[in-house]
Jmol script that loads the backbone (N, CA, C; Angstrom):
load data "model"
ATOM      1  N   SER A   1     -15.795  11.622  -4.402  1.00  0.00           N
ATOM      2  CA  SER A   1     -17.123  12.057  -3.986  1.00  0.00           C
ATOM      3  C   SER A   1     -17.918  10.850  -3.498  1.00  0.00           C
ATOM      4  N   ALA A   2     -18.995  11.115  -2.798  1.00  0.00           N
ATOM      5  CA  ALA A   2     -19.857  10.034  -2.314  1.00  0.00           C
ATOM      6  C   ALA A   2     -20.404   9.225  -3.481  1.00  0.00           C
ATOM      7  N   ALA A   3     -20.748   9.899  -4.568  1.00  0.00           N
ATOM      8  CA  ALA A   3     -21.276   9.199  -5.747  1.00  0.00           C
ATOM      9  C   ALA A   3     -20.224   8.270  -6.350  1.00  0.00           C
ATOM     10  N   GLU A   4     -18.984   8.709  -6.397  1.00  0.00           N
ATOM     11  CA  GLU A   4     -17.906   7.873  -6.943  1.00  0.00           C
ATOM     12  C   GLU A   4     -17.657   6.659  -6.060  1.00  0.00           C
ATOM     13  N   ILE A   5     -17.702   6.853  -4.758  1.00  0.00           N
ATOM     14  CA  ILE A   5     -17.527   5.732  -3.834  1.00  0.00           C
ATOM     15  C   ILE A   5     -18.676   4.746  -3.996  1.00  0.00           C
ATOM     16  N   ASN A   6     -19.892   5.250  -4.088  1.00  0.00           N
ATOM     17  CA  ASN A   6     -21.039   4.365  -4.268  1.00  0.00           C
ATOM     18  C   ASN A   6     -20.926   3.570  -5.562  1.00  0.00           C
ATOM     19  N   GLN A   7     -20.433   4.198  -6.627  1.00  0.00           N
ATOM     20  CA  GLN A   7     -20.266   3.479  -7.895  1.00  0.00           C
ATOM     21  C   GLN A   7     -19.201   2.397  -7.760  1.00  0.00           C
ATOM     22  N   ALA A   8     -18.104   2.708  -7.080  1.00  0.00           N
ATOM     23  CA  ALA A   8     -17.048   1.716  -6.870  1.00  0.00           C
ATOM     24  C   ALA A   8     -17.570   0.543  -6.050  1.00  0.00           C
ATOM     25  N   LEU A   9     -18.386   0.828  -5.046  1.00  0.00           N
ATOM     26  CA  LEU A   9     -18.996  -0.244  -4.258  1.00  0.00           C
ATOM     27  C   LEU A   9     -19.912  -1.087  -5.130  1.00  0.00           C
ATOM     28  N   LEU A  10     -20.749  -0.433  -5.908  1.00  0.00           N
ATOM     29  CA  LEU A  10     -21.688  -1.146  -6.768  1.00  0.00           C
ATOM     30  C   LEU A  10     -20.949  -2.028  -7.772  1.00  0.00           C
ATOM     31  N   ASP A  11     -19.818  -1.551  -8.274  1.00  0.00           N
ATOM     32  CA  ASP A  11     -19.004  -2.349  -9.195  1.00  0.00           C
ATOM     33  C   ASP A  11     -18.537  -3.646  -8.543  1.00  0.00           C
ATOM     34  N   LYS A  12     -18.475  -3.655  -7.218  1.00  0.00           N
ATOM     35  CA  LYS A  12     -18.061  -4.841  -6.473  1.00  0.00           C
ATOM     36  C   LYS A  12     -19.257  -5.580  -5.871  1.00  0.00           C
ATOM     37  N   GLY A  13     -20.466  -5.195  -6.277  1.00  0.00           N
ATOM     38  CA  GLY A  13     -21.663  -5.896  -5.839  1.00  0.00           C
ATOM     39  C   GLY A  13     -22.193  -5.479  -4.484  1.00  0.00           C
ATOM     40  N   VAL A  14     -21.801  -4.293  -4.017  1.00  0.00           N
ATOM     41  CA  VAL A  14     -22.228  -3.809  -2.705  1.00  0.00           C
ATOM     42  C   VAL A  14     -22.972  -2.493  -2.888  1.00  0.00           C
ATOM     43  N   PHE A  15     -24.147  -2.394  -2.296  1.00  0.00           N
ATOM     44  CA  PHE A  15     -24.881  -1.137  -2.336  1.00  0.00           C
ATOM     45  C   PHE A  15     -24.266  -0.179  -1.332  1.00  0.00           C
ATOM     46  N   GLY A  16     -24.028   1.043  -1.766  1.00  0.00           N
ATOM     47  CA  GLY A  16     -23.414   2.042  -0.906  1.00  0.00           C
ATOM     48  C   GLY A  16     -24.431   2.756  -0.045  1.00  0.00           C
ATOM     49  N   GLY A  17     -23.963   3.792   0.602  1.00  0.00           N
ATOM     50  CA  GLY A  17     -24.831   4.583   1.460  1.00  0.00           C
ATOM     51  C   GLY A  17     -25.621   5.610   0.668  1.00  0.00           C
ATOM     52  N   LYS A  18     -26.600   6.189   1.329  1.00  0.00           N
ATOM     53  CA  LYS A  18     -27.387   7.265   0.719  1.00  0.00           C
ATOM     54  C   LYS A  18     -26.519   8.511   0.674  1.00  0.00           C
ATOM     55  N   ASP A  19     -26.337   9.036  -0.511  1.00  0.00           N
ATOM     56  CA  ASP A  19     -25.559  10.266  -0.684  1.00  0.00           C
ATOM     57  C   ASP A  19     -26.369  11.422  -0.099  1.00  0.00           C
ATOM     58  N   ILE A  20     -25.867  11.999   0.984  1.00  0.00           N
ATOM     59  CA  ILE A  20     -26.585  13.092   1.654  1.00  0.00           C
ATOM     60  C   ILE A  20     -25.896  14.441   1.431  1.00  0.00           C
ATOM     61  N   SER A  21     -25.044  14.500   0.435  1.00  0.00           N
ATOM     62  CA  SER A  21     -24.277  15.721   0.166  1.00  0.00           C
ATOM     63  C   SER A  21     -25.163  16.908  -0.174  1.00  0.00           C
ATOM     64  N   ARG A  22     -26.237  16.673  -0.907  1.00  0.00           N
ATOM     65  CA  ARG A  22     -27.131  17.780  -1.275  1.00  0.00           C
ATOM     66  C   ARG A  22     -28.020  18.201  -0.108  1.00  0.00           C
ATOM     67  N   GLU A  23     -28.512  17.214   0.636  1.00  0.00           N
ATOM     68  CA  GLU A  23     -29.409  17.529   1.747  1.00  0.00           C
ATOM     69  C   GLU A  23     -28.685  18.219   2.903  1.00  0.00           C
ATOM     70  N   PHE A  24     -27.403  17.894   3.074  1.00  0.00           N
ATOM     71  CA  PHE A  24     -26.608  18.441   4.170  1.00  0.00           C
ATOM     72  C   PHE A  24     -25.261  18.942   3.635  1.00  0.00           C
ATOM     73  N   PRO A  25     -25.272  20.035   2.876  1.00  0.00           N
ATOM     74  CA  PRO A  25     -24.023  20.518   2.266  1.00  0.00           C
ATOM     75  C   PRO A  25     -22.951  20.882   3.291  1.00  0.00           C
ATOM     76  N   GLN A  26     -23.365  21.203   4.496  1.00  0.00           N
ATOM     77  CA  GLN A  26     -22.397  21.548   5.537  1.00  0.00           C
ATOM     78  C   GLN A  26     -21.517  20.356   5.922  1.00  0.00           C
ATOM     79  N   LEU A  27     -21.935  19.142   5.538  1.00  0.00           N
ATOM     80  CA  LEU A  27     -21.148  17.941   5.831  1.00  0.00           C
ATOM     81  C   LEU A  27     -20.197  17.577   4.697  1.00  0.00           C
ATOM     82  N   GLY A  28     -20.227  18.332   3.618  1.00  0.00           N
ATOM     83  CA  GLY A  28     -19.378  18.008   2.471  1.00  0.00           C
ATOM     84  C   GLY A  28     -19.870  16.746   1.787  1.00  0.00           C
ATOM     85  N   GLN A  29     -18.943  16.028   1.193  1.00  0.00           N
ATOM     86  CA  GLN A  29     -19.291  14.769   0.530  1.00  0.00           C
ATOM     87  C   GLN A  29     -19.497  13.706   1.604  1.00  0.00           C
ATOM     88  N   SER A  30     -20.759  13.339   1.836  1.00  0.00           N
ATOM     89  CA  SER A  30     -21.091  12.396   2.903  1.00  0.00           C
ATOM     90  C   SER A  30     -22.127  11.401   2.431  1.00  0.00           C
ATOM     91  N   ALA A  31     -22.111  10.241   3.069  1.00  0.00           N
ATOM     92  CA  ALA A  31     -23.110   9.216   2.793  1.00  0.00           C
ATOM     93  C   ALA A  31     -23.576   8.631   4.116  1.00  0.00           C
ATOM     94  N   LEU A  32     -24.818   8.201   4.127  1.00  0.00           N
ATOM     95  CA  LEU A  32     -25.423   7.610   5.313  1.00  0.00           C
ATOM     96  C   LEU A  32     -25.573   6.116   5.076  1.00  0.00           C
ATOM     97  N   TYR A  33     -25.013   5.319   5.971  1.00  0.00           N
ATOM     98  CA  TYR A  33     -25.075   3.861   5.868  1.00  0.00           C
ATOM     99  C   TYR A  33     -25.969   3.321   6.970  1.00  0.00           C
ATOM    100  N   CYS A  34     -26.647   2.231   6.673  1.00  0.00           N
ATOM    101  CA  CYS A  34     -27.512   1.589   7.657  1.00  0.00           C
ATOM    102  C   CYS A  34     -27.257   0.089   7.628  1.00  0.00           C
ATOM    103  N   VAL A  35     -27.056  -0.476   8.781  1.00  0.00           N
ATOM    104  CA  VAL A  35     -26.960  -1.930   8.887  1.00  0.00           C
ATOM    105  C   VAL A  35     -27.974  -2.390   9.924  1.00  0.00           C
ATOM    106  N   THR A  36     -28.545  -3.538   9.666  1.00  0.00           N
ATOM    107  CA  THR A  36     -29.546  -4.098  10.571  1.00  0.00           C
ATOM    108  C   THR A  36     -29.187  -5.537  10.885  1.00  0.00           C
ATOM    109  N   GLU A  37     -30.089  -6.193  11.584  1.00  0.00           N
ATOM    110  CA  GLU A  37     -29.857  -7.582  11.974  1.00  0.00           C
ATOM    111  C   GLU A  37     -29.772  -8.532  10.778  1.00  0.00           C
ATOM    112  N   VAL A  38     -30.209  -8.104   9.615  1.00  0.00           N
ATOM    113  CA  VAL A  38     -30.107  -8.977   8.437  1.00  0.00           C
ATOM    114  C   VAL A  38     -28.707  -8.951   7.830  1.00  0.00           C
ATOM    115  N   HIS A  39     -27.858  -8.035   8.282  1.00  0.00           N
ATOM    116  CA  HIS A  39     -26.481  -7.959   7.810  1.00  0.00           C
ATOM    117  C   HIS A  39     -25.577  -8.698   8.792  1.00  0.00           C
ATOM    118  N   SER A  40     -24.807  -9.623   8.262  1.00  0.00           N
ATOM    119  CA  SER A  40     -23.891 -10.382   9.115  1.00  0.00           C
ATOM    120  C   SER A  40     -22.623  -9.566   9.383  1.00  0.00           C
ATOM    121  N   GLN A  41     -21.865 -10.024  10.352  1.00  0.00           N
ATOM    122  CA  GLN A  41     -20.576  -9.377  10.621  1.00  0.00           C
ATOM    123  C   GLN A  41     -19.688  -9.465   9.388  1.00  0.00           C
ATOM    124  N   ALA A  42     -19.778 -10.571   8.664  1.00  0.00           N
ATOM    125  CA  ALA A  42     -18.991 -10.726   7.437  1.00  0.00           C
ATOM    126  C   ALA A  42     -19.395  -9.684   6.394  1.00  0.00           C
ATOM    127  N   ASP A  43     -20.695  -9.378   6.294  1.00  0.00           N
ATOM    128  CA  ASP A  43     -21.164  -8.335   5.372  1.00  0.00           C
ATOM    129  C   ASP A  43     -20.541  -6.988   5.726  1.00  0.00           C
ATOM    130  N   ILE A  44     -20.558  -6.673   7.002  1.00  0.00           N
ATOM    131  CA  ILE A  44     -20.021  -5.393   7.471  1.00  0.00           C
ATOM    132  C   ILE A  44     -18.508  -5.336   7.250  1.00  0.00           C
ATOM    133  N   ASP A  45     -17.829  -6.434   7.554  1.00  0.00           N
ATOM    134  CA  ASP A  45     -16.382  -6.489   7.342  1.00  0.00           C
ATOM    135  C   ASP A  45     -16.038  -6.298   5.868  1.00  0.00           C
ATOM    136  N   ARG A  46     -16.834  -6.902   4.982  1.00  0.00           N
ATOM    137  CA  ARG A  46     -16.596  -6.750   3.539  1.00  0.00           C
ATOM    138  C   ARG A  46     -16.784  -5.291   3.123  1.00  0.00           C
ATOM    139  N   LEU A  47     -17.833  -4.648   3.626  1.00  0.00           N
ATOM    140  CA  LEU A  47     -18.060  -3.235   3.319  1.00  0.00           C
ATOM    141  C   LEU A  47     -16.864  -2.398   3.761  1.00  0.00           C
ATOM    142  N   VAL A  48     -16.393  -2.628   4.962  1.00  0.00           N
ATOM    143  CA  VAL A  48     -15.252  -1.871   5.490  1.00  0.00           C
ATOM    144  C   VAL A  48     -14.012  -2.092   4.626  1.00  0.00           C
ATOM    145  N   GLU A  49     -13.755  -3.345   4.248  1.00  0.00           N
ATOM    146  CA  GLU A  49     -12.591  -3.647   3.415  1.00  0.00           C
ATOM    147  C   GLU A  49     -12.672  -2.933   2.066  1.00  0.00           C
ATOM    148  N   ILE A  50     -13.844  -2.986   1.443  1.00  0.00           N
ATOM    149  CA  ILE A  50     -13.997  -2.351   0.134  1.00  0.00           C
ATOM    150  C   ILE A  50     -13.905  -0.835   0.259  1.00  0.00           C
ATOM    151  N   LEU A  51     -14.511  -0.264   1.301  1.00  0.00           N
ATOM    152  CA  LEU A  51     -14.402   1.185   1.503  1.00  0.00           C
ATOM    153  C   LEU A  51     -12.945   1.604   1.675  1.00  0.00           C
ATOM    154  N   ALA A  52     -12.196   0.832   2.445  1.00  0.00           N
ATOM    155  CA  ALA A  52     -10.778   1.148   2.638  1.00  0.00           C
ATOM    156  C   ALA A  52     -10.030   1.090   1.310  1.00  0.00           C
ATOM    157  N   GLU A  53     -10.382   0.111   0.486  1.00  0.00           N
ATOM    158  CA  GLU A  53      -9.724  -0.056  -0.812  1.00  0.00           C
ATOM    159  C   GLU A  53     -10.044   1.094  -1.770  1.00  0.00           C
ATOM    160  N   VAL A  54     -11.310   1.465  -1.862  1.00  0.00           N
ATOM    161  CA  VAL A  54     -11.712   2.460  -2.863  1.00  0.00           C
ATOM    162  C   VAL A  54     -11.456   3.903  -2.425  1.00  0.00           C
ATOM    163  N   THR A  55     -11.139   4.120  -1.163  1.00  0.00           N
ATOM    164  CA  THR A  55     -10.884   5.486  -0.698  1.00  0.00           C
ATOM    165  C   THR A  55      -9.395   5.788  -0.537  1.00  0.00           C
ATOM    166  N   LYS A  56      -8.540   4.885  -0.964  1.00  0.00           N
ATOM    167  CA  LYS A  56      -7.086   5.120  -0.875  1.00  0.00           C
ATOM    168  C   LYS A  56      -6.654   6.181  -1.841  1.00  0.00           C
TER     169      LYS A  56
END
end "model"
wireframe off; spacefill off
backbone 0.3
color backbone group
């Protein structure tokens, strides 16, 4: 679930996306992520790596 993924991210020191599963049930288990100019490419790459790891 989005909540489980967010917890796994938090366990690794990364804040996850906003769980939008309740607001948009038609999307199933979903989260909304936002990156801005304050996030480096390395930050984004780390998020992608951890997401790939925790969603296996």
